[in-house]
Each structure stands twice: as C-alpha cells, then as structure tokens.
N, C-alpha and C positions, 0 to 999 in steps of 0.2 A: 775054662768051661764055656762053651758056646750056648748062648741063650737064644731060643727061638720063640716066636709068637705062635700060640696055639691057633690052628686054622679056624676053629669055631668062633674065636673072638673077632677075627678079621671078617668072617662071614656075617656075624651079628652087626658089626659096625657098618658094613656096606649096605645090608638090608635096612638098617635104621636110617642111614643117609638117604637112600632111595625113597623110603616111605615119607620122610620128612620133607623131601624136595617136592613131592606131589601132594601137598596138603589140599584137602577138599575145601572148596569155597562154596559157602551157602549164600545165596542172594538174600538181601534183607527183604522183609515183608513190605509190600507197597499198599498204602491205603489211598483210595481215590474217593473224593467226596464231590457230589454234584449239587449245584445250586441253580435253580431255574428262576429267572426273572421274567415275568409276563408283562409286556407293555400293551395296554389296551389300545384298541383301534381309534381312529379319528372321531372326535365328538362333533367338531364343527366342520362342515363340508368346505372343501376348497373350491374356488370359482375359477373356471377355465373359460377364457374368451374364445369363441369359435368364429371362423370367418363366415360371412353370409353367402349362401348359395346363390348362383345366378338364376333369376327367374326365367321361365319360358312361357310363351303366350299360347293359350288354348282358346280357339274360337268355336263357339257352338251357336249355330243358327237354328232357332226354334221355328221360324217360319210364320209366326203369328204376331199380331200387333197387340200391344198392351199399353196401359196407362203408366207413365213414368213420372215419379215424384222427384224432381231435381233437388229440392232442399234436403230430402232424406238421403239421397245419393251423396250429396256434398258433405252432410253431417257424418255419414258413415265413412266417407273417403278420408276426412281429416281426423277421425277418431283414432286414439291410440289404444290398441287392443293388446293385452298381455296374456300369453298362454303359458301356464306352468304344467309341464307333463312329467310326472314321476314315473321313471322307467323301472326302478328297483328300490325297494325299501324293506330290507330284512336284516338279520344279524350279521350278514357278511359284508354288505355295502349299501350305500345310499347313492342313487343316481337320479338326477332330475335335469330337465332341459327347460330353460326360460326363453320364450320367443316373444319379441315385440314387433307388432305389425301396425303400420300406419301408411296411408296413401297407397293402399293396395300393394305395399312392398314390405318385405321382411327387413326391419331396421336393425335389429340386434338379436344375438343369440348367445346365451350363456349356459354352460354346463356346470352343475353342482355335483361334486363327487366326494364321498367320504368312505374310506376303507375301514370297516368296522371289525375286521378279523384281528384278534389279538396276536401279537408277535411274541414268541418265546425265545429268550436268549439263555443258553445253557453255559454256565461257568463250571469248569472242572478243575479241581485242585488235587494234585498228586503229592502225597507226603511219603518220603522215603524214611523209614525208621533207621536210626543209627545202628550200625553193626555193633552188637554187644561184644564187650571184651571177652576173649576166650583164653583158655590156657595155652601158652606158647611154649614150644619145645625146640631147642636148638642143639645141634650136634657139631662138634668140632674136634680140635686137637689141643693137647696140653704139652707144654715144654717147660722143664724146670732145671735150674742150675743150683748147685750147692757150693759152699765155700771150699769143700774138699775136692773141687774140680770134678765132681761127678755130675752127670746129667741124666735126666729122666724125661721120657715123652710117652704119649699114649692118647687114647680117645677121651673125650670129655662130653658130658651132656649137661645142658642148662635148661631148667624149667622155670618160667615166669607165670605167676598166678594173676588173675584179674584184680586181686586186692593189692597188688604191688610187692608181694614177696617173691624172692628168687631162690632156687635151690640148684646146686651144681654138684656133679660127681665127676671125678677124673681118676683114671687108672694109670699108674706108672708101670710101664712094661719092664724097664731095666731093673728097677729096684723092687718091683712087685708091691707098690704102694697104692693105697686107696685114699682119696682126698674128698671130703664132703665139706660144703660151705653153704651158709644161709645168708641172704642179703635182703634188705628192705628198702623200698623206694622212699626217698626223702623229697618232699615237695617244698620248693622254695617259692614263696609268694612274691610276686612283683609289686613294688610299691606304686600306688597310683599317683600320678603327678597332681600337685595342688591346683 
C-alpha cells in the first residue's frame, strides 16, 4: 500500500517555514539624556600688548604772541600721564584701553579684555535598552530509526520560552506517529578564579 503525504500538511509546513523566516524585528527603545555644563565667562581680564601707533605732526599757527612758561612746559613734557578708557563694560564683555603718554609721545598701550558670556557644553548620553527575550519558534525536520529497520521522518516544531523551557512536536509521516517533548535549560555557573 502506497502512502502519500496529504497536501494540506505540506502547505501548512511551507507557510510556517516562510512565516518563521521573516520574523519581525522590533528595534529596542532608545533613551537619550542631556546634561548641560555652563562654564562662566572670564572674571579676570587678559592683558594684550598693542603696538604703538606712529605719531604725525600737526602745526597750527595762531598768529599771535603770548607769554611762554618754560618750566611748566618742561614739567608737562616729562610728566607721565596714564589714560584708562573703558570701551565696554556689560554682561557680555569688558574692554578697556590703557595708554601711557610722556614726552609728548605715546609710550605704551595695553588692551584689557574679558569675555563674560557663559559657555554651554551639552553632553548627550544615548542608552540602548537590551532587547527583551521573546518566545522563539523553530521549524525543521525529524528523522527516526527503529531497531526493526523501520524509519520515520516528518516536520518538527520547537518552541523556546524566555524562562528557559522548550517544547517540541514532531509528526512521523510513515508510521503516523506524534512525538511531544519538554526540555529545561540547565545553567552551569563558571567558577571564579581565586
């Protein structure tokens, strides 16, 4: 007697294999945290030495005669006069220029600058959640041999649960057998070195 496999069993097996091959993948949730560090601006201004500009002579003839005090002119000529000019002083910056004048010449110039704007540094941390364990389903084939030189083959399904248990089902086409099995995961702990 010739045994044939029912067509619906083959169709169900093929559909199951195609479905299991195209398992949906869900991306893990992503958590992003932001931390902002604000660095305050400069409190103490930095000093920048500037080069002296070249003087140019301006002659003005008033056309009248007047009394000249030579001692006062010499005292004023050799005096050291310091000018401090604040150009900007607010919450964003401090800018000042210090000029030193003696002997009718600009002897030195310094620029004081402090950036008072706070600087923000943003640190972002991305945390990927671990993909939770899901129910796993496998499809395959079963082949069995008996001592009486009979053989059996057919489809097999295996389901693994997240808790570590496994269930399998196999159908033997030649002998019309149904096989169920249950297995549990055994965890072996590795010994830590001393």
